[in-house]
C-alpha positions as CSV (number, residue, x, y, z in Angstrom):
1,M,0.0,0.0,0.0
2,Q,2.9,2.3,0.7
3,A,4.2,1.9,-2.7
4,L,0.8,2.9,-4.2
5,W,0.7,6.1,-2.0
6,M,4.2,7.1,-3.1
7,L,3.5,6.5,-6.8
8,A,0.2,8.5,-6.5
9,A,2.3,11.4,-4.9
10,S,4.8,11.1,-7.8
11,L,2.1,11.2,-10.4
12,A,0.5,14.2,-8.7
13,F,3.9,16.0,-8.6
14,A,4.5,15.2,-12.3
15,V,1.1,16.5,-13.3
16,M,1.6,19.6,-11.1
17,S,4.9,20.4,-12.9
18,A,3.1,20.1,-16.3
19,F,0.4,22.6,-15.0
20,V,3.3,24.9,-13.9
21,K,4.9,24.7,-17.3
22,A,1.6,25.5,-19.1
23,A,0.7,28.2,-16.6
24,S,4.1,30.0,-17.0
25,A,2.8,31.5,-20.3
26,Y,0.4,33.5,-18.2
27,H,2.0,34.0,-14.8
28,S,5.5,34.6,-13.2
29,P,7.0,31.9,-10.9
30,A,6.3,34.1,-7.9
31,E,2.6,34.3,-8.8
32,L,2.5,30.4,-9.4
33,V,4.1,29.8,-6.0
34,F,1.6,32.2,-4.4
35,Y,-1.4,30.4,-5.8
36,R,0.1,27.1,-4.9
37,G,0.5,28.2,-1.3
38,L,-2.9,29.9,-1.1
39,F,-4.6,26.6,-2.2
40,G,-2.7,24.8,0.5
41,V,-3.6,27.3,3.3
42,I,-7.3,27.0,2.3
43,A,-7.4,23.3,2.0
44,I,-5.3,22.3,5.0
45,G,-6.5,25.2,7.2
46,G,-10.1,24.3,6.5
47,F,-9.3,20.7,7.3
48,A,-7.8,21.7,10.6
49,L,-10.6,23.9,11.6
50,A,-13.2,21.3,10.6
51,T,-11.6,18.6,12.7
52,G,-10.8,20.8,15.7
53,R,-7.0,20.6,15.3
54,S,-4.9,23.5,16.6
55,L,-2.7,25.6,14.3
56,R,-0.6,26.9,17.1
57,T,3.0,26.0,17.1
58,P,5.9,26.6,19.5
59,H,8.5,26.1,16.6
60,G,7.9,29.3,14.6
61,A,11.6,29.8,13.9
62,A,12.0,26.2,12.6
63,H,8.9,26.7,10.3
64,A,10.3,30.0,9.1
65,G,13.7,28.4,8.1
66,R,11.8,25.5,6.3
67,G,9.5,28.0,4.5
68,L,12.4,30.2,3.3
69,S,14.6,27.4,1.9
70,G,11.7,25.5,0.5
71,G,10.0,28.6,-0.9
72,V,13.2,29.8,-2.7
73,S,13.7,26.3,-4.0
74,L,10.2,26.2,-5.3
75,L,10.6,29.5,-7.1
76,M,13.8,28.3,-8.8
77,W,12.2,25.1,-9.8
78,F,9.2,26.9,-11.3
79,Y,11.5,29.2,-13.2
80,A,13.4,26.2,-14.5
81,L,10.1,24.4,-15.5
82,A,9.2,27.5,-17.6
83,H,12.5,27.5,-19.5
84,L,13.7,23.8,-19.7
85,P,12.2,20.6,-20.9
86,L,9.9,19.1,-18.2
87,A,12.1,16.1,-17.6
88,T,15.3,18.2,-17.3
89,A,13.9,20.6,-14.8
90,T,12.4,17.8,-12.7
91,T,15.7,15.9,-12.7
92,L,17.6,18.8,-11.5
93,N,15.1,19.5,-8.7
94,Y,15.4,15.8,-7.7
95,T,19.2,16.0,-7.1
96,S,18.3,17.0,-3.5
97,P,19.3,13.5,-2.1
98,L,22.9,14.1,-3.3
99,F,23.0,17.5,-1.6
100,V,21.4,16.0,1.5
101,A,24.3,13.4,1.5
102,V,26.9,16.3,1.2
103,L,25.3,18.4,3.9
104,S,25.0,15.4,6.3
105,A,28.7,14.7,5.8
106,L,29.6,18.3,6.5
107,I,27.3,18.5,9.5
108,F,28.3,15.2,11.1
109,K,31.9,15.5,9.9
110,R,32.1,11.9,8.7
111,R,34.8,11.4,6.0
112,D,35.2,7.6,6.2
113,E,32.6,6.8,3.5
114,R,34.5,6.5,0.2
115,A,31.7,4.6,-1.4
116,L,29.3,7.5,-0.6
117,G,31.8,10.0,-1.9
118,L,32.1,8.1,-5.2
119,T,28.3,7.9,-5.4
120,I,28.0,11.7,-4.9
121,A,30.7,12.3,-7.5
122,L,28.8,10.2,-10.1
123,G,25.7,12.0,-9.2
124,F,27.3,15.4,-10.0
125,V,28.6,14.0,-13.2
126,G,25.0,13.1,-14.1
127,I,24.1,16.7,-13.3
128,V,26.7,17.9,-15.7
129,L,25.4,15.6,-18.4
130,V,21.7,16.7,-17.9
131,L,22.9,20.4,-18.1
132,R,25.0,19.8,-21.2
133,P,22.2,20.3,-23.6
134,A,21.1,23.5,-21.8
135,F,24.6,25.0,-22.0
136,S,24.9,24.2,-25.7
137,G,21.7,26.3,-26.3
138,D,20.4,29.4,-24.6
139,Q,19.2,27.8,-21.4
140,A,22.3,28.0,-19.2
141,L,20.8,30.3,-16.6
142,A,17.7,28.1,-16.3
143,G,19.9,25.1,-15.9
144,L,21.9,26.6,-13.1
145,V,18.7,27.8,-11.4
146,G,17.3,24.3,-11.7
147,A,20.3,22.8,-10.1
148,G,20.1,25.5,-7.3
149,S,16.6,24.4,-6.6
150,G,17.8,20.8,-5.8
151,M,20.4,22.3,-3.5
152,L,17.9,24.3,-1.6
153,A,15.4,21.5,-1.6
154,A,18.0,19.5,0.4
155,V,18.1,22.2,3.0
156,A,14.3,22.2,3.2
157,Y,14.3,18.4,3.6
158,L,16.7,18.7,6.5
159,S,14.5,21.4,8.0
160,V,11.5,19.1,7.6
161,R,13.2,16.3,9.4
162,R,14.1,18.6,12.2
163,L,10.4,19.6,12.6
164,G,9.5,16.0,12.7
165,E,12.0,15.5,15.5
166,L,10.4,18.3,17.4
167,G,7.1,16.5,17.2
168,E,5.3,18.7,14.7
169,P,2.6,16.8,12.7
170,E,3.1,16.7,8.9
171,W,-0.1,18.5,8.1
172,R,1.0,21.5,10.3
173,V,4.4,21.5,8.6
174,V,2.7,21.7,5.2
175,F,0.2,24.3,6.4
176,Y,3.0,26.7,7.6
177,F,5.0,26.1,4.5
178,S,2.0,27.0,2.3
179,A,1.3,30.1,4.5
180,I,4.9,31.3,4.4
181,I,5.3,31.0,0.6
182,A,1.9,32.6,0.0
183,L,2.7,35.5,2.3
184,G,6.2,36.0,0.8
185,C,5.2,35.8,-2.8
186,G,1.9,37.8,-2.1
187,A,4.1,40.6,-0.8
188,W,6.3,40.4,-3.8
189,M,3.3,40.6,-6.1
190,V,1.9,43.6,-4.3
191,A,5.4,45.3,-4.7
192,T,6.0,44.5,-8.3
193,G,2.4,43.9,-9.7
194,A,0.7,40.8,-10.8
195,R,-0.9,39.6,-14.0
196,P,-4.7,39.1,-13.9
197,I,-6.1,35.6,-13.8
198,T,-7.8,34.8,-17.0
199,A,-10.2,32.1,-18.1
200,S,-7.3,30.3,-19.7
201,S,-5.0,30.4,-16.6
202,A,-7.6,29.8,-13.9
203,P,-7.9,26.1,-14.5
204,L,-4.2,25.8,-14.6
205,L,-3.8,27.5,-11.2
206,L,-6.4,25.3,-9.7
207,G,-4.6,22.3,-11.1
208,I,-1.3,23.4,-9.5
209,G,-3.0,23.9,-6.1
210,F,-4.9,20.7,-6.2
211,C,-2.1,18.5,-7.5
212,A,0.4,20.0,-5.0
213,T,-1.9,19.5,-2.0
214,T,-2.8,16.0,-3.2
215,A,0.8,15.1,-3.7
216,Q,1.8,16.4,-0.2
217,L,-0.9,14.4,1.5
218,A,-0.1,11.2,-0.4
219,L,3.6,11.8,0.3
220,T,2.9,12.1,4.0
221,R,0.9,9.0,4.0
222,A,3.6,7.1,2.1
223,Y,6.3,8.2,4.6
224,S,4.1,7.3,7.6
225,R,3.6,3.7,6.4
226,G,6.4,1.2,6.0
227,K,10.0,1.9,5.1
228,T,11.1,5.4,4.5
229,L,13.8,4.2,2.1
230,L,11.1,2.7,-0.2
231,A,9.1,5.9,-0.3
232,S,12.3,8.0,-0.9
233,N,13.4,5.9,-3.9
234,L,10.0,5.6,-5.4
235,A,9.8,9.3,-5.5
236,Y,12.2,9.2,-8.6
237,A,9.1,7.9,-10.6
238,T,8.2,11.6,-10.9
239,V,11.2,12.1,-13.2
240,L,10.1,9.4,-15.6
241,L,6.5,10.5,-15.5
242,S,7.6,14.1,-16.2
243,A,9.6,12.8,-19.3
244,L,6.5,11.0,-20.6
245,L,4.3,14.2,-20.0
246,G,6.9,16.4,-21.7
247,L,6.9,14.1,-24.7
248,A,3.1,13.8,-24.9
249,L,2.2,17.5,-24.3
250,W,5.1,19.4,-25.8
251,G,6.9,16.9,-28.0
252,E,10.0,17.3,-25.9
253,T,12.8,14.9,-26.7
254,L,16.1,14.7,-25.0
255,P,19.5,13.7,-26.5
256,P,21.1,10.4,-25.3
257,V,23.7,12.4,-23.2
258,A,20.8,13.9,-21.2
259,W,19.2,10.5,-20.6
260,A,22.4,9.1,-19.5
261,G,22.7,12.0,-17.0
262,M,19.2,11.4,-15.7
263,A,20.0,7.7,-15.1
264,L,23.2,8.6,-13.2
265,V,21.3,11.1,-11.1
266,I,18.6,8.6,-10.3
267,A,20.9,5.8,-9.5
268,S,23.3,7.9,-7.4
269,G,20.4,9.5,-5.6
270,V,18.9,6.1,-4.6
271,I,22.3,4.9,-3.4
272,A,23.0,8.2,-1.5
273,T,19.7,8.0,0.2
274,V,20.3,4.4,1.3
275,R,23.9,5.2,2.5
276,T,22.9,8.3,4.3
277,A,20.0,6.6,6.1
278,Q,22.4,3.7,7.1
279,R,24.8,6.3,8.7
280,R,22.2,7.9,10.9
């Protein structure tokens, strides 16, 4: 059952990324992040109020750190989705396990894992191969931004893990993340102006919010049942599903070198996740 929940989350994330790419023709990344967060606030906040759950938290600073790192990562990923093939942008965002392994090694100062170091090195070779088509064209900036989204996603992941250790329920973590990104991007929109919602963009914005919230809930259910490693590794199904959606919806095809890079990123990410979990 855990595998089904994780595959459902992966499908929802892949469909969300397709909605983001389509909606990028109408709205900026900040606007898309705002509407994504607003939907989450309404859905999860409504759920909490309806079930009598308290939204109060003693860990405001930890939530703020998670919201900042995760929000900036999301902005960078949405920018990459607007300018890169769907599979490329998603692969770059899903390099976070490699950065988690690097950060964990730095934090815990463990330097005795040669196999893990080799795995991380191969993962970064994969990133270079994924980025190579972007650098050969006019998408270099988007490629770097996409890689940056993966790095900050790793910081956000460590923040989420810390909140879990503090005893925060998953739904409250998602609620405050949604609230923080909605407030931050909402302030940005007030300062810089925002494009109006149109009949064409409204369904896309609803799709982003619905898929993001559904994915978060399915992800939470998957991680709460069975083995965490299984859920973590099945998350890479999002990359493959995004590649299929990119081909079906936009006719996006990738050169062999990019596919080789994707395979290296996925394989090294799986190994790094297992090795990092074994070291904790």
